[in-house]
N, C-alpha and C positions, 0 to 999 in steps of 0.2 A: 875346782867347787866340791866339797866333801859332802857325806850323806850318813847323819846320824840319827840313831833310834835311842831313844832314853824312855827309863821308866822314872816316874817321879813320885814322891811319898807328899802329899799336901801336909800342912802344919795344922795342928791339932786344934788352933782356935780359928779354922777356917771354916763356913758352915758345910762345904762339900766333903771334908774329911770325915766332920760328925757325921752327917745324914748318911753318907755312904757306907761309914762302918756302923753306924745303926742298923742297916739294911741291905747287909753284905749280900745278899743271892740281886741287889738289883742293879742295874749297867745303866749308865749316864751317858749317852751319847751327844756329843758335842756338835751340831750340823751348823753353825754359824755362830760367829762372836765377832764382837769390835769394843775396842776399848774407849772411854770417854775421858774427859780430864781427871774424872774422881772416882769414877765407876765404870762398870762394864757392863755389855748387852749381850744376850747370847739366845739361841735358840737349841733348846735339848731335847733329845728323845729319850725316854726312862722306860725302861721296862723290868717287871720282875713280877713275882706271887703277890705283894702288897703295896702296888702302886699308889691307891688311895690315901695310906697310910705318910707315905714318901712325900705326896704332892702336900698334905696337910703338915709335915714339920716344914717343909720348904715355906710354905706359908706363914706359919708362924715367925722363921728365922730372923732376928732381925738386920742380918747381912742382907737380905734379898729385900729391897724394897720396893718392887713392884712384881708381881708374877700375872702372868694372861695362860689359859689354856687353849690353845690352838688346836686339840684334838684329845680325846678321852676313851678309857676302854677301862675294863678292871686290873687289864694285865700290861696296859702300855699307855702312855699319854706324850704330847709333845706341848711343852712349856715356853713360854718367851719370859724372858725377866731379866731384872736390873739387878746387878751387885755392888756392893760397897767395897766388895774384896777378890777382885777379879785378879790375883797374883800370876796366873798363868800369862795372861794378857798383857799384864805391866812387864813382864820379864820379856815376853819379844818383844813391843815396842821399844823399852830401853834398849836392846841390846839390836834393834833391827831386824832380828831374824825372824821371818814367817812361821808358824806352826803350820803343819798341812792337818787340812780337817778331813773328815771326823775324827776326832780324839775321846776313847771312850775311858770313862773314868769308871771304877770298881772297886768297892772294900780299900777307900782311900790312896787308891795308885791310880795313875794316869801312864799312857803308853804313846808318847810323842814322837812324830819323823818329823826331823829337818833339813832343809839342804840351801847352804850357801859357802861363803868363803872360809877358811879356818878361823880368820878374825873374829867373824861373826858368832862362829859357834863359841869360843873361847868367852864372848864378851855374854853371849847367852846364857854358859855357865856361871860367870860372875854374877850376873843378875839373878838365875835361880837361888845362889848361894843368898844375896841380898835379900830376897823376898822369902829365905826362909822355907824352901822347897829343896827336899833332898833326893838327889837323882844317882839311879845308876845306868852304866853304859851297856846299851845291848850288842851294838857296835857302830863302828866309825869308818868308813871307807869311802875313796875317790868314787865320783859318779863320772863314769866315762860313756860317751856316745860308743855304738859298736864300731864306728869307723876309725875309732879311738883306739879300740882294744885289739881288732887284729888290720893288718895290712889290706890291701886291694888284691893281692894273689891269694894271701891266706880266706879272706871271705870268700871269694870266685871258687876255691876249690873246696871250700868245707859245705858251702850251698849246692855244688854240683854233687857232691859226695850224698849228700841228704836226698836229693831230687832222686839219683840214680838210685839209690837203696843200697847205699854201702853201709850204711848203718841200722838198717833192717833187719831182724831175727826171723827168720834165716836171712843171710845175705843175697841180695838180687842182684849187687855186682859187686865183681871182685876189685883188689886194687888195679890190676893189670888193665881191666876194662875201665876202670874210671880214669885210669892216665892216659889210656887209647880214647876216650872220650872228650879229655880236654887237649889232646895232643901235645902231652909233655911226657918227659921221661918218668919211667914209675918210680925211680930212684928220690927224683923231686918231688913226684905227687905225693909219696910217702913223707918226706921232710917237711914238705908244707903243712900238710895234715898234722903230723907230730908238734908243730909249732902253735898250729890255731887251737887242737885242742888242749894242748899244755896252758895257751893262756886262757880259753875258756874256762877249764875246770879249776886253776887257780883262781880267777873270778870267783866262782860257784861258791869257793870253800870261804873265801874273804866274806861273803856275804851271808855265811852261818852266824847266828847269833854268838855272842862273845859271852858264856854262861856266866864266869867269875870274876867279870872286870872290877875292881874297886878303884880302880888309878882314876885321878882326878880328870876331867873331858880335857882340860889344860894340859896333862901329861899325854893325854892319851893322841891328842893330835899331833902333839909333838914326835911321837914315837912312829906315825903311820906316816 
């Protein structure tokens, strides 16, 4: 199972690109969304200094065929609408890859998180390109449960180390005291801790965003 974070740039002929770049200080937070056969429906929270102007622009845009205010104030509003250009929803539907909500869009860009098989992720990339959405990869990694990351013994030792204060500053437990607590040899305790720490630290580094990844998603998937 792979997990990816992508930053998308919407096509210039789509309402969200036009309105969000016209009002770049406003954020559009998609709370719920569902695609229809030829349109899409969404519940979006809009926040910013000129929310009334944003709502007026949305109400006048021809790609938004229905708009209902669910909540309103000077700097925030929640709206339900139907659009004839739900390109992100269509990309998700055609690839079979659900997009995790909420999704935040600002100044023409959306950051999305998806989790699924590598085949589905590659299909999502194809669909994004098909619908004209440019994307930048922030990171792609394997999503493992803790039980897959550490062995049962490593998990036991590292949990005991935390509970006994081995990682506190200053330390409340020495390596010798930790080994005695676990009833194992000091050398065994040290090696087990080192291997567990190696796995955890490498996973942490893998999760750091990839700043300048310009490779297609298919190539990124093939290389990880």
